[in-house]
C-alpha positions as CSV (number, residue, x, y, z in Angstrom):
1,M,-19.7,-15.9,-13.4
2,G,-20.0,-12.7,-11.9
3,R,-23.3,-13.4,-9.5
4,I,-21.2,-12.2,-6.8
5,L,-20.7,-8.7,-7.9
6,R,-23.8,-8.7,-9.9
7,Q,-26.3,-9.1,-6.3
8,R,-23.2,-6.8,-4.5
9,I,-23.6,-3.2,-7.0
10,K,-27.1,-4.1,-7.9
11,Q,-26.2,-4.9,-11.4
12,T,-27.4,-7.0,-14.2
13,R,-25.7,-7.2,-17.8
14,F,-21.7,-5.2,-17.8
15,D,-21.0,-4.0,-21.7
16,S,-18.3,-6.6,-21.6
17,P,-16.6,-9.3,-19.5
18,A,-13.6,-6.2,-19.7
19,H,-16.3,-4.0,-17.7
20,E,-17.4,-7.0,-15.2
21,A,-13.6,-7.6,-15.0
22,V,-12.6,-4.4,-13.9
23,L,-15.8,-3.4,-11.9
24,N,-14.6,-7.4,-9.9
25,L,-11.3,-6.0,-9.4
26,L,-12.0,-2.4,-8.2
27,V,-14.5,-4.0,-5.5
28,A,-12.4,-6.2,-4.7
29,A,-9.8,-3.8,-4.7
30,A,-11.9,-1.9,-2.1
31,H,-12.5,-4.8,0.4
32,V,-8.8,-5.2,0.5
33,R,-8.2,-1.8,0.8
34,Q,-10.6,-1.5,3.6
35,L,-8.7,-4.9,5.4
36,V,-5.3,-3.0,5.8
37,D,-7.2,0.8,6.3
38,E,-8.6,-1.4,10.0
39,A,-5.3,-3.2,10.7
40,V,-3.5,0.4,10.7
41,G,-6.8,3.0,11.6
42,A,-5.9,0.9,14.5
43,Y,-2.7,2.1,15.2
44,G,-3.3,5.7,14.3
45,L,-2.1,6.1,11.2
46,T,-3.6,6.2,7.1
47,Q,-2.8,3.3,4.7
48,A,0.0,6.5,3.2
49,Q,1.7,6.5,6.0
50,F,2.1,3.0,6.7
51,N,3.8,2.4,3.3
52,V,5.8,5.2,4.1
53,L,6.6,3.9,7.2
54,R,7.3,0.1,6.1
55,I,9.4,1.9,2.7
56,L,11.4,3.8,5.8
57,R,12.3,0.5,7.3
58,G,13.9,-1.1,4.1
59,A,16.0,1.5,4.1
60,H,16.8,1.1,7.9
61,P,19.5,2.2,9.5
62,G,19.6,4.3,5.8
63,G,16.8,7.0,4.9
64,Y,15.4,8.4,1.1
65,P,14.8,11.7,0.1
66,R,11.4,12.6,-0.7
67,G,11.0,11.7,-4.5
68,E,12.9,8.8,-3.8
69,I,10.1,7.3,-1.0
70,A,7.1,9.1,-3.7
71,T,8.1,6.3,-6.5
72,R,8.1,3.4,-4.8
73,M,4.8,4.1,-2.6
74,I,2.1,1.8,-4.1
75,D,-0.3,5.3,-3.9
76,R,1.0,7.1,-5.6
77,A,0.2,11.0,-3.0
78,P,1.0,14.1,-4.3
79,D,2.3,15.6,-0.8
80,V,4.8,13.2,0.3
81,T,6.2,15.9,2.5
82,R,2.7,16.5,4.8
83,L,3.0,12.8,4.7
84,I,6.5,12.9,6.0
85,D,6.0,15.8,8.5
86,R,2.8,14.3,10.0
87,L,5.1,10.8,10.4
88,E,8.6,13.8,12.3
89,R,5.4,15.2,14.6
90,Q,4.9,11.9,16.1
91,G,7.9,11.1,16.0
92,L,7.9,7.8,13.9
93,V,10.6,9.1,11.4
94,E,13.3,12.2,11.3
95,R,15.1,14.0,8.2
96,A,18.5,13.9,8.2
97,R,20.8,16.2,5.5
98,S,22.3,14.0,3.0
99,G,25.5,14.1,2.8
100,A,26.2,14.0,-0.4
101,D,24.0,17.1,-1.1
102,R,23.2,19.3,1.6
103,R,20.0,20.2,-0.4
104,Q,18.4,17.1,0.1
105,S,17.3,16.3,3.2
106,M,17.2,12.3,4.1
107,A,13.6,11.0,5.6
108,V,15.4,8.2,8.1
109,I,12.5,6.0,10.3
110,T,12.9,6.6,14.2
111,G,12.9,3.7,17.1
112,Q,10.1,4.9,17.7
113,G,8.5,4.3,13.9
114,L,9.9,0.9,14.0
115,D,8.0,-0.5,16.9
116,L,5.5,1.3,15.7
117,L,6.1,-1.1,12.7
118,S,6.6,-4.0,14.9
119,R,3.6,-4.0,16.9
120,I,1.6,-3.5,13.0
121,D,2.4,-6.5,11.8
122,P,0.3,-9.4,13.4
123,A,-2.4,-7.4,12.2
124,V,-1.7,-7.2,8.2
125,T,-1.1,-10.0,8.5
126,R,-3.9,-11.1,9.6
127,A,-5.6,-9.4,6.9
128,Q,-3.2,-10.7,4.7
129,K,-4.6,-14.3,6.1
130,V,-8.3,-13.0,5.3
131,I,-7.1,-13.5,1.7
132,G,-4.6,-16.3,2.0
133,R,-7.6,-18.7,2.9
134,R,-10.3,-17.4,0.1
135,L,-7.2,-18.7,-2.8
136,S,-5.0,-21.6,-3.6
137,A,-1.1,-20.8,-3.9
138,N,-1.5,-20.6,-7.0
139,D,-4.5,-18.4,-7.4
140,L,-2.2,-16.0,-5.9
141,R,0.4,-16.7,-7.2
142,Q,-2.5,-16.4,-10.4
143,L,-3.7,-13.5,-9.7
144,S,-0.4,-11.3,-9.1
145,R,0.9,-12.6,-12.7
146,I,-3.0,-11.7,-14.0
147,C,-2.4,-8.5,-11.8
148,E,1.1,-7.2,-13.1
149,R,-0.5,-7.6,-16.8
150,I,-2.8,-4.9,-15.9
151,Y,-0.3,-2.5,-14.6
152,G,3.1,-3.6,-15.6
153,P,5.2,-1.8,-18.8
154,A,3.9,-3.5,-21.6
155,A,0.3,-2.4,-20.4
156,Q,1.5,1.7,-21.2
157,S,1.4,0.9,-24.7
């Protein structure tokens, strides 16, 4: 175990199995992140911007306030307002005032944003398939289960 990790980070020993597992997880996450970065970057987006657009596509034709978008993001972005500002300047998102609370603005994906996502989706699917070809369906389910055990609520205690 760990031969590929040892070669990758040029390290021969680990303090514990947990140390090795965490390093493996970090290296694997960086690899997956790079695949997705390349897929969305080809369309001029960052992963965070892509994530916001996917969140808003899920609410379409409605939208979400900034705080709700922030809670749904994969990586917690410290300044969702600026992310939305950039997407709005690109014509991918619009802001509308909420009917219930006029002080709160809702971000809504535009037709241009939906079109961009439909063009990006095949590239992201190809990136996911890279992982899917390396792992069996059972391995993928086990990986998801293990990941959820790492970051899930019980892990917080």
